[in-house]
N, C-alpha and C positions, 0 to 999 in steps of 0.2 A: 125424220126428227127435227130436220132443219126449220121446217115450216111451223111445227108446233112450237118451237122455241122462238122463233120470230114473232108469232102471235102472242105468246107468253110475255114478251119484253114489253109490250104494251101495258101490262098489269104493274110493272115496276113502279115503286113510290120512291123516287130519287130526286127531290126537289132541290137538295144541297149540292151533291156532286154531279148531278146530270149524267150519271154513269150507270146504265140499266144494265142489270144481269138478270139472267133466267136460267133455270136448271130444271132437270127432269131425272128423277131417280127411278131407274127400272128395276122392278124385282124379279126374281127368277120365275115366278109364276106369271109374269107378264104384265101385272099391275104397274101403272105408272103414277108417280106422285110429283106434281109441278111445285115450283118455288120461285119466288123473285125476291130481289133486294128490297127491303123496306127500310128506309132511312128514318131517322128521327132527330129533332133539333138538338137532343142530347146524344151526341154521336155514339157513345157507348151503348145505346138502347138500339142501335142499328142492327139488323140481322141481314146476313147474306143469302143470296138465292139458294146456294148449296145447302146451307143448314136448314133453311126454310123447307126444302124438298125432302130432305132426310128426316127431319123432325115430324113431317107429316106422315111419312110412312111409319115411323116409330108410334106415332099417336094412333094409327089405324091398327097396330098390333103386331108390326114386323119386327124382327130382331136381327142381330148378327148372323150373317149366314144366309140371309134372305135376299140380300142385294145383288143384283146382276151387273149393273153398269150405272155410271152417273154422266149425264150430258150437261154442258155448261156453254153458254153463249153470252157474251157481252156486245154492246151495240156500237163497236167501233171496228176499225180495219185489223187491228192487232188481235191475236188470239189470246185471250186473257186466261190466266190460270187462277185456280182457288188460293185464297189468302190463307195464312198459316193457322188461323183459327179453324177455317173451314177444313184444312188438311188434317187437322186433329181429330176433328168429328167424323171425317172421312175414315181415317184409319181406326176409329172406334168401332164402326159399324160394317165397314167393307172388308171382305177378305183381301189379303195382300195382292193377290194375282187378278183382281177385278179392274176392268178398265175405267179410266175417266177421260171422256171425249170432250175436249174443249174446241169450240168453233167460233168463227166470226160469221156475221150475217151474209157473207158471200159463200159460205159453205167450206172455207179453208178450215183444216181440223189438224190437231195434234192429239194423239192418243198416248196416254201413260197409264201405267198400272199404279194402284195404290202404293205399293213399296217404292216405286220410282219417285213419286211425289212426296212420299214420306219415308225416307231411307232410315231415320233414326226416331221412331214415334215415341212419345211418353205414352205408357200403357198402363193397364192393371199390374203388370209385372214389376213397374217402377215403384207401386205402392206396398209392396212386400217386404 
């Protein structure tokens, strides 16, 4: 997965932050959906790599329960974690025990479950 993420980093559109991020959502049936961060001069219109990959899967017809794992790579030495907007989207579509594998280009990684990244998610239950 490391090599796929390294190649995917090249597609990042990050002219403002120069902080490239790539993500791959792996489905339980083995299909993979790639995403990169896409920045915008209107910063609120920027989308993160994690959401880009997850929304590609949803657009292709996948649903909650179909996601196996999520891989995320930032292009620096530090192992980056998903932002809190991404964590909210991850907790919406991934089961709580699913792994999120975050790594750097050298292959160092940290693995957390969705419940570890999102211990107190805002969910549909909060809307009742």
